[in-house]
C-alpha beads as a LAMMPS data file, in Angstrom:
LAMMPS data file: protein, C-alpha beads

311 atoms
310 bonds

1 atom types
1 bond types

-500.0 500.0 xlo xhi
-500.0 500.0 ylo yhi
-500.0 500.0 zlo zhi

Masses

1 110.0

Atoms # bond

1 1 1 -337.939 -354.064 -370.951
2 1 1 -338.957 -350.842 -369.187
3 1 1 -338.098 -350.438 -365.537
4 1 1 -341.749 -349.864 -364.699
5 1 1 -345.141 -350.629 -366.241
6 1 1 -346.826 -347.807 -368.108
7 1 1 -349.052 -346.977 -371.030
8 1 1 -347.665 -344.672 -373.688
9 1 1 -350.472 -342.471 -374.961
10 1 1 -350.548 -341.256 -378.547
11 1 1 -351.752 -337.866 -379.696
12 1 1 -354.945 -339.395 -381.082
13 1 1 -356.360 -339.619 -377.561
14 1 1 -356.293 -335.847 -377.145
15 1 1 -358.940 -333.460 -378.383
16 1 1 -356.491 -331.889 -380.807
17 1 1 -352.745 -332.201 -381.359
18 1 1 -350.539 -329.222 -380.753
19 1 1 -350.309 -327.059 -383.844
20 1 1 -346.895 -326.065 -385.066
21 1 1 -346.053 -322.693 -383.587
22 1 1 -343.391 -320.152 -384.278
23 1 1 -340.494 -320.610 -381.837
24 1 1 -340.466 -318.211 -378.917
25 1 1 -337.722 -315.623 -378.847
26 1 1 -336.168 -313.675 -376.022
27 1 1 -332.840 -312.862 -374.418
28 1 1 -331.545 -313.616 -370.942
29 1 1 -330.323 -310.605 -368.984
30 1 1 -327.897 -310.908 -366.089
31 1 1 -329.395 -308.746 -363.345
32 1 1 -326.506 -309.180 -360.894
33 1 1 -323.300 -311.210 -361.041
34 1 1 -322.847 -311.643 -357.286
35 1 1 -325.941 -311.234 -355.128
36 1 1 -325.824 -310.551 -351.382
37 1 1 -326.501 -314.191 -350.471
38 1 1 -323.734 -316.810 -350.587
39 1 1 -323.089 -318.974 -353.677
40 1 1 -325.439 -321.960 -353.415
41 1 1 -327.671 -324.592 -354.910
42 1 1 -330.795 -326.497 -353.777
43 1 1 -332.373 -323.309 -352.422
44 1 1 -336.167 -323.330 -352.459
45 1 1 -338.033 -320.564 -354.279
46 1 1 -341.415 -318.949 -353.848
47 1 1 -343.135 -315.692 -354.761
48 1 1 -345.073 -314.057 -351.928
49 1 1 -346.150 -310.538 -350.991
50 1 1 -344.673 -309.040 -354.159
51 1 1 -341.231 -310.526 -353.603
52 1 1 -339.067 -313.468 -354.581
53 1 1 -338.031 -315.549 -351.577
54 1 1 -334.923 -317.758 -351.397
55 1 1 -334.821 -320.395 -348.649
56 1 1 -331.795 -322.338 -347.356
57 1 1 -328.675 -323.368 -349.252
58 1 1 -326.291 -326.188 -350.004
59 1 1 -322.624 -325.292 -349.596
60 1 1 -319.690 -327.447 -350.688
61 1 1 -318.997 -330.232 -348.198
62 1 1 -322.698 -330.990 -347.756
63 1 1 -323.130 -327.956 -345.503
64 1 1 -326.691 -326.755 -344.923
65 1 1 -327.195 -322.988 -344.573
66 1 1 -330.576 -322.242 -343.007
67 1 1 -331.064 -318.636 -344.123
68 1 1 -334.030 -316.914 -345.801
69 1 1 -333.785 -313.964 -348.219
70 1 1 -336.171 -311.925 -350.329
71 1 1 -336.057 -309.387 -353.142
72 1 1 -338.532 -307.185 -354.980
73 1 1 -336.287 -306.568 -358.000
74 1 1 -333.823 -309.483 -358.219
75 1 1 -330.831 -307.187 -357.755
76 1 1 -331.178 -306.196 -354.098
77 1 1 -331.648 -309.058 -351.631
78 1 1 -332.488 -308.690 -347.939
79 1 1 -331.688 -311.243 -345.238
80 1 1 -334.974 -312.033 -343.469
81 1 1 -333.794 -314.837 -341.176
82 1 1 -330.314 -316.157 -340.529
83 1 1 -331.538 -319.407 -338.972
84 1 1 -334.932 -320.657 -340.147
85 1 1 -336.827 -322.904 -337.669
86 1 1 -338.309 -325.306 -340.225
87 1 1 -336.552 -328.453 -341.518
88 1 1 -333.535 -327.806 -343.697
89 1 1 -334.269 -327.811 -347.440
90 1 1 -338.017 -327.718 -346.765
91 1 1 -340.184 -327.493 -349.861
92 1 1 -341.857 -324.071 -350.040
93 1 1 -345.288 -323.162 -351.430
94 1 1 -347.773 -320.309 -351.172
95 1 1 -351.232 -321.490 -350.137
96 1 1 -354.188 -319.762 -348.450
97 1 1 -352.262 -316.463 -348.282
98 1 1 -349.401 -318.001 -346.300
99 1 1 -345.936 -319.333 -346.931
100 1 1 -345.603 -323.031 -346.174
101 1 1 -342.435 -325.015 -345.409
102 1 1 -342.928 -328.778 -345.779
103 1 1 -340.619 -331.706 -345.158
104 1 1 -340.549 -333.867 -342.031
105 1 1 -342.796 -331.262 -340.394
106 1 1 -345.071 -328.459 -341.646
107 1 1 -344.672 -324.753 -340.839
108 1 1 -346.495 -321.572 -341.940
109 1 1 -345.742 -317.858 -341.935
110 1 1 -347.306 -314.625 -343.172
111 1 1 -344.133 -312.520 -343.017
112 1 1 -341.146 -314.903 -343.189
113 1 1 -339.944 -313.817 -339.749
114 1 1 -342.413 -315.572 -337.453
115 1 1 -343.092 -319.237 -338.237
116 1 1 -345.684 -321.551 -336.676
117 1 1 -345.369 -325.336 -336.724
118 1 1 -348.772 -326.801 -337.628
119 1 1 -347.680 -330.461 -337.915
120 1 1 -344.847 -332.108 -336.006
121 1 1 -344.386 -335.092 -338.315
122 1 1 -345.623 -335.632 -341.865
123 1 1 -346.806 -339.142 -342.834
124 1 1 -344.246 -339.321 -345.665
125 1 1 -341.316 -338.142 -343.542
126 1 1 -338.273 -336.095 -344.531
127 1 1 -337.174 -336.911 -348.079
128 1 1 -334.440 -335.502 -350.235
129 1 1 -335.535 -333.821 -353.466
130 1 1 -339.249 -334.332 -352.944
131 1 1 -341.552 -331.697 -354.394
132 1 1 -344.451 -329.766 -352.885
133 1 1 -346.769 -327.926 -355.257
134 1 1 -350.253 -326.407 -355.178
135 1 1 -352.730 -328.028 -357.547
136 1 1 -356.529 -327.778 -357.740
137 1 1 -356.918 -326.203 -354.295
138 1 1 -354.639 -328.630 -352.437
139 1 1 -350.956 -328.929 -351.503
140 1 1 -349.387 -332.008 -353.069
141 1 1 -346.225 -333.862 -352.057
142 1 1 -344.581 -336.231 -354.535
143 1 1 -341.193 -337.320 -355.812
144 1 1 -338.413 -339.223 -354.015
145 1 1 -340.864 -341.908 -353.001
146 1 1 -343.377 -344.347 -354.466
147 1 1 -346.371 -342.445 -353.079
148 1 1 -348.341 -339.228 -353.658
149 1 1 -349.947 -337.198 -350.853
150 1 1 -352.157 -334.101 -350.602
151 1 1 -353.707 -331.841 -347.963
152 1 1 -355.999 -328.838 -347.590
153 1 1 -354.714 -327.729 -344.184
154 1 1 -351.159 -329.081 -343.810
155 1 1 -352.284 -331.262 -340.901
156 1 1 -354.419 -334.026 -342.407
157 1 1 -352.758 -335.700 -345.390
158 1 1 -354.398 -338.122 -347.836
159 1 1 -352.425 -340.708 -349.807
160 1 1 -353.665 -340.711 -353.417
161 1 1 -351.508 -343.695 -354.420
162 1 1 -348.834 -345.677 -352.610
163 1 1 -347.130 -347.249 -355.636
164 1 1 -346.793 -344.916 -358.609
165 1 1 -346.090 -346.476 -362.038
166 1 1 -342.914 -344.444 -362.591
167 1 1 -341.288 -345.950 -359.509
168 1 1 -339.442 -344.342 -356.625
169 1 1 -338.309 -341.489 -358.807
170 1 1 -335.657 -339.086 -357.483
171 1 1 -334.786 -335.454 -358.372
172 1 1 -337.618 -335.012 -360.877
173 1 1 -339.179 -331.849 -362.281
174 1 1 -342.738 -331.406 -361.023
175 1 1 -345.389 -328.773 -361.689
176 1 1 -349.127 -328.103 -362.083
177 1 1 -350.196 -327.197 -365.616
178 1 1 -353.397 -327.319 -367.667
179 1 1 -355.378 -328.895 -364.836
180 1 1 -352.901 -331.736 -364.313
181 1 1 -349.974 -332.696 -362.124
182 1 1 -346.804 -333.276 -364.173
183 1 1 -343.687 -335.262 -363.309
184 1 1 -340.726 -335.464 -365.672
185 1 1 -337.323 -337.100 -365.811
186 1 1 -335.309 -337.742 -362.675
187 1 1 -333.607 -341.006 -361.792
188 1 1 -334.162 -344.410 -360.238
189 1 1 -331.657 -346.092 -357.875
190 1 1 -330.695 -348.851 -360.319
191 1 1 -327.657 -349.038 -362.597
192 1 1 -328.220 -348.955 -366.336
193 1 1 -326.341 -351.202 -368.769
194 1 1 -323.773 -349.885 -369.386
195 1 1 -323.647 -347.764 -366.210
196 1 1 -324.028 -344.025 -366.604
197 1 1 -320.813 -342.045 -366.269
198 1 1 -321.784 -339.907 -363.250
199 1 1 -323.495 -341.710 -360.382
200 1 1 -323.116 -345.294 -361.586
201 1 1 -325.917 -346.670 -359.408
202 1 1 -328.524 -344.359 -361.011
203 1 1 -330.472 -344.453 -364.270
204 1 1 -331.856 -341.142 -365.545
205 1 1 -334.947 -340.583 -367.668
206 1 1 -336.492 -338.099 -370.096
207 1 1 -340.102 -339.252 -369.871
208 1 1 -343.218 -337.130 -369.246
209 1 1 -346.069 -338.203 -366.947
210 1 1 -349.310 -336.458 -365.952
211 1 1 -352.295 -336.993 -363.670
212 1 1 -355.518 -335.138 -362.930
213 1 1 -356.025 -336.643 -359.465
214 1 1 -352.570 -337.792 -358.323
215 1 1 -353.734 -341.415 -358.351
216 1 1 -353.994 -342.334 -362.039
217 1 1 -350.884 -341.496 -364.034
218 1 1 -350.383 -341.526 -367.812
219 1 1 -347.039 -341.563 -369.557
220 1 1 -347.399 -339.126 -372.455
221 1 1 -343.825 -339.517 -373.669
222 1 1 -341.317 -342.230 -372.980
223 1 1 -338.553 -340.144 -374.563
224 1 1 -338.939 -336.382 -374.796
225 1 1 -336.568 -334.548 -377.193
226 1 1 -334.539 -333.212 -374.276
227 1 1 -331.816 -335.442 -372.826
228 1 1 -332.341 -337.576 -369.678
229 1 1 -331.580 -335.554 -366.564
230 1 1 -332.105 -334.985 -362.864
231 1 1 -331.881 -331.951 -360.554
232 1 1 -333.746 -329.746 -363.021
233 1 1 -336.682 -327.369 -362.545
234 1 1 -340.102 -326.962 -364.157
235 1 1 -342.218 -323.802 -364.078
236 1 1 -345.286 -322.474 -365.918
237 1 1 -344.688 -319.206 -367.777
238 1 1 -346.739 -317.574 -370.530
239 1 1 -349.197 -320.495 -370.735
240 1 1 -346.448 -323.029 -371.327
241 1 1 -344.648 -325.571 -369.205
242 1 1 -340.873 -325.091 -369.074
243 1 1 -337.896 -327.179 -367.978
244 1 1 -334.578 -325.544 -367.165
245 1 1 -331.027 -326.895 -366.786
246 1 1 -330.200 -329.969 -364.752
247 1 1 -327.549 -332.648 -364.399
248 1 1 -326.601 -335.068 -367.194
249 1 1 -325.696 -338.268 -365.334
250 1 1 -324.965 -340.142 -368.562
251 1 1 -322.057 -337.821 -369.343
252 1 1 -321.365 -336.337 -365.884
253 1 1 -321.970 -332.730 -366.860
254 1 1 -324.536 -329.976 -366.402
255 1 1 -327.104 -328.671 -368.872
256 1 1 -327.711 -325.066 -369.901
257 1 1 -330.742 -325.711 -372.103
258 1 1 -334.328 -324.468 -371.776
259 1 1 -337.357 -326.253 -373.259
260 1 1 -341.070 -325.441 -373.334
261 1 1 -344.353 -327.068 -374.340
262 1 1 -348.023 -326.146 -374.602
263 1 1 -349.299 -329.705 -374.164
264 1 1 -346.536 -331.952 -372.758
265 1 1 -346.200 -333.745 -376.096
266 1 1 -344.573 -331.250 -378.444
267 1 1 -341.440 -329.624 -377.065
268 1 1 -339.307 -326.806 -378.453
269 1 1 -335.921 -325.609 -377.288
270 1 1 -335.578 -321.923 -376.524
271 1 1 -332.781 -320.269 -378.471
272 1 1 -332.065 -317.172 -376.419
273 1 1 -328.439 -316.532 -377.293
274 1 1 -325.741 -316.040 -374.627
275 1 1 -326.981 -316.805 -371.148
276 1 1 -326.167 -318.404 -367.801
277 1 1 -323.592 -321.195 -367.509
278 1 1 -324.557 -324.915 -367.373
279 1 1 -325.831 -325.798 -363.897
280 1 1 -328.136 -327.977 -361.828
281 1 1 -330.440 -327.153 -358.903
282 1 1 -330.885 -323.445 -359.615
283 1 1 -333.813 -321.575 -358.077
284 1 1 -336.405 -320.590 -360.689
285 1 1 -339.150 -317.973 -360.355
286 1 1 -341.989 -316.593 -362.444
287 1 1 -342.146 -313.000 -361.224
288 1 1 -343.257 -309.688 -362.777
289 1 1 -343.983 -311.422 -366.099
290 1 1 -340.403 -312.706 -366.358
291 1 1 -338.717 -316.058 -365.869
292 1 1 -335.877 -315.784 -363.341
293 1 1 -332.891 -318.051 -362.702
294 1 1 -330.992 -317.638 -359.436
295 1 1 -327.723 -319.344 -358.381
296 1 1 -327.180 -323.099 -358.849
297 1 1 -324.306 -325.555 -359.083
298 1 1 -321.957 -325.444 -362.052
299 1 1 -318.809 -326.452 -360.167
300 1 1 -318.326 -324.003 -358.500
301 1 1 -321.532 -322.770 -356.886
302 1 1 -323.024 -319.521 -358.165
303 1 1 -324.890 -316.539 -356.705
304 1 1 -325.834 -314.738 -359.914
305 1 1 -329.342 -313.650 -360.989
306 1 1 -330.728 -313.788 -364.543
307 1 1 -334.111 -313.038 -366.066
308 1 1 -335.867 -313.746 -369.343
309 1 1 -338.805 -311.627 -370.514
310 1 1 -340.598 -312.797 -373.645
311 1 1 -341.766 -309.997 -375.945

Bonds

1 1 1 2
2 1 2 3
3 1 3 4
4 1 4 5
5 1 5 6
6 1 6 7
7 1 7 8
8 1 8 9
9 1 9 10
10 1 10 11
11 1 11 12
12 1 12 13
13 1 13 14
14 1 14 15
15 1 15 16
16 1 16 17
17 1 17 18
18 1 18 19
19 1 19 20
20 1 20 21
21 1 21 22
22 1 22 23
23 1 23 24
24 1 24 25
25 1 25 26
26 1 26 27
27 1 27 28
28 1 28 29
29 1 29 30
30 1 30 31
31 1 31 32
32 1 32 33
33 1 33 34
34 1 34 35
35 1 35 36
36 1 36 37
37 1 37 38
38 1 38 39
39 1 39 40
40 1 40 41
41 1 41 42
42 1 42 43
43 1 43 44
44 1 44 45
45 1 45 46
46 1 46 47
47 1 47 48
48 1 48 49
49 1 49 50
50 1 50 51
51 1 51 52
52 1 52 53
53 1 53 54
54 1 54 55
55 1 55 56
56 1 56 57
57 1 57 58
58 1 58 59
59 1 59 60
60 1 60 61
61 1 61 62
62 1 62 63
63 1 63 64
64 1 64 65
65 1 65 66
66 1 66 67
67 1 67 68
68 1 68 69
69 1 69 70
70 1 70 71
71 1 71 72
72 1 72 73
73 1 73 74
74 1 74 75
75 1 75 76
76 1 76 77
77 1 77 78
78 1 78 79
79 1 79 80
80 1 80 81
81 1 81 82
82 1 82 83
83 1 83 84
84 1 84 85
85 1 85 86
86 1 86 87
87 1 87 88
88 1 88 89
89 1 89 90
90 1 90 91
91 1 91 92
92 1 92 93
93 1 93 94
94 1 94 95
95 1 95 96
96 1 96 97
97 1 97 98
98 1 98 99
99 1 99 100
100 1 100 101
101 1 101 102
102 1 102 103
103 1 103 104
104 1 104 105
105 1 105 106
106 1 106 107
107 1 107 108
108 1 108 109
109 1 109 110
110 1 110 111
111 1 111 112
112 1 112 113
113 1 113 114
114 1 114 115
115 1 115 116
116 1 116 117
117 1 117 118
118 1 118 119
119 1 119 120
120 1 120 121
121 1 121 122
122 1 122 123
123 1 123 124
124 1 124 125
125 1 125 126
126 1 126 127
127 1 127 128
128 1 128 129
129 1 129 130
130 1 130 131
131 1 131 132
132 1 132 133
133 1 133 134
134 1 134 135
135 1 135 136
136 1 136 137
137 1 137 138
138 1 138 139
139 1 139 140
140 1 140 141
141 1 141 142
142 1 142 143
143 1 143 144
144 1 144 145
145 1 145 146
146 1 146 147
147 1 147 148
148 1 148 149
149 1 149 150
150 1 150 151
151 1 151 152
152 1 152 153
153 1 153 154
154 1 154 155
155 1 155 156
156 1 156 157
157 1 157 158
158 1 158 159
159 1 159 160
160 1 160 161
161 1 161 162
162 1 162 163
163 1 163 164
164 1 164 165
165 1 165 166
166 1 166 167
167 1 167 168
168 1 168 169
169 1 169 170
170 1 170 171
171 1 171 172
172 1 172 173
173 1 173 174
174 1 174 175
175 1 175 176
176 1 176 177
177 1 177 178
178 1 178 179
179 1 179 180
180 1 180 181
181 1 181 182
182 1 182 183
183 1 183 184
184 1 184 185
185 1 185 186
186 1 186 187
187 1 187 188
188 1 188 189
189 1 189 190
190 1 190 191
191 1 191 192
192 1 192 193
193 1 193 194
194 1 194 195
195 1 195 196
196 1 196 197
197 1 197 198
198 1 198 199
199 1 199 200
200 1 200 201
201 1 201 202
202 1 202 203
203 1 203 204
204 1 204 205
205 1 205 206
206 1 206 207
207 1 207 208
208 1 208 209
209 1 209 210
210 1 210 211
211 1 211 212
212 1 212 213
213 1 213 214
214 1 214 215
215 1 215 216
216 1 216 217
217 1 217 218
218 1 218 219
219 1 219 220
220 1 220 221
221 1 221 222
222 1 222 223
223 1 223 224
224 1 224 225
225 1 225 226
226 1 226 227
227 1 227 228
228 1 228 229
229 1 229 230
230 1 230 231
231 1 231 232
232 1 232 233
233 1 233 234
234 1 234 235
235 1 235 236
236 1 236 237
237 1 237 238
238 1 238 239
239 1 239 240
240 1 240 241
241 1 241 242
242 1 242 243
243 1 243 244
244 1 244 245
245 1 245 246
246 1 246 247
247 1 247 248
248 1 248 249
249 1 249 250
250 1 250 251
251 1 251 252
252 1 252 253
253 1 253 254
254 1 254 255
255 1 255 256
256 1 256 257
257 1 257 258
258 1 258 259
259 1 259 260
260 1 260 261
261 1 261 262
262 1 262 263
263 1 263 264
264 1 264 265
265 1 265 266
266 1 266 267
267 1 267 268
268 1 268 269
269 1 269 270
270 1 270 271
271 1 271 272
272 1 272 273
273 1 273 274
274 1 274 275
275 1 275 276
276 1 276 277
277 1 277 278
278 1 278 279
279 1 279 280
280 1 280 281
281 1 281 282
282 1 282 283
283 1 283 284
284 1 284 285
285 1 285 286
286 1 286 287
287 1 287 288
288 1 288 289
289 1 289 290
290 1 290 291
291 1 291 292
292 1 292 293
293 1 293 294
294 1 294 295
295 1 295 296
296 1 296 297
297 1 297 298
298 1 298 299
299 1 299 300
300 1 300 301
301 1 301 302
302 1 302 303
303 1 303 304
304 1 304 305
305 1 305 306
306 1 306 307
307 1 307 308
308 1 308 309
309 1 309 310
310 1 310 311
């Protein structure tokens, strides 16, 4: 029995199935081994004003570091703020030519130095490992809860659905791609049988869900070819949706794999040769036509910077 109701959709419902394509090729390049910022994970990423921005950090011992950095080349990083005013681990997006920090409250900035609070308390409250993304002209908040919210101004939020079919999913990968919202993998707070080796009160998934409006969700795949995982990242690069790294709760280890798809149904693993070490919660950017991986947790924490540029 599945843990939640859903409809698995076959390829026949789509206009055309994905055609077999030659695998993508490319090589990861380490830009810097030890960047100016401290080793970290769970830092939020965004690209704004021609720079990559890195917000906040987890340090060992559950220590929150509230700094904000940016870089125009990935090698040289500048400290913008030592103590950010917005909620720790706020989700970061670029919307209406501003940077937005969203969690228990909502803040905006045009330079990263001066921040304005536009909403004192969000209707969904502060949640760990939620995701904020921009999709179809709105900011969306989903993950780490049974509901999905959106806004056009950061002040007035609309609940699209209060009980999603994939359950109160935690630490998922979320993105906007091909006119749809996508949510993949993550975990639910129930033990599997037998229990998974890592966090025994969690069950991880490798399913793929999508929605055009945030209210009606379709499960495209119950089991993608990549292994169940949480604390992994999804980005859109070169007209494909990518997932990167993550934590394998079944075997209590990290992943170092990279997968991509043009339709959410057919996935291929990128074989890029030697690259970054297995890790979860890195910060991922699409910047200057490259895919960037920054820091993350591989026991110990890292502060390296890598990039992949497809030919």
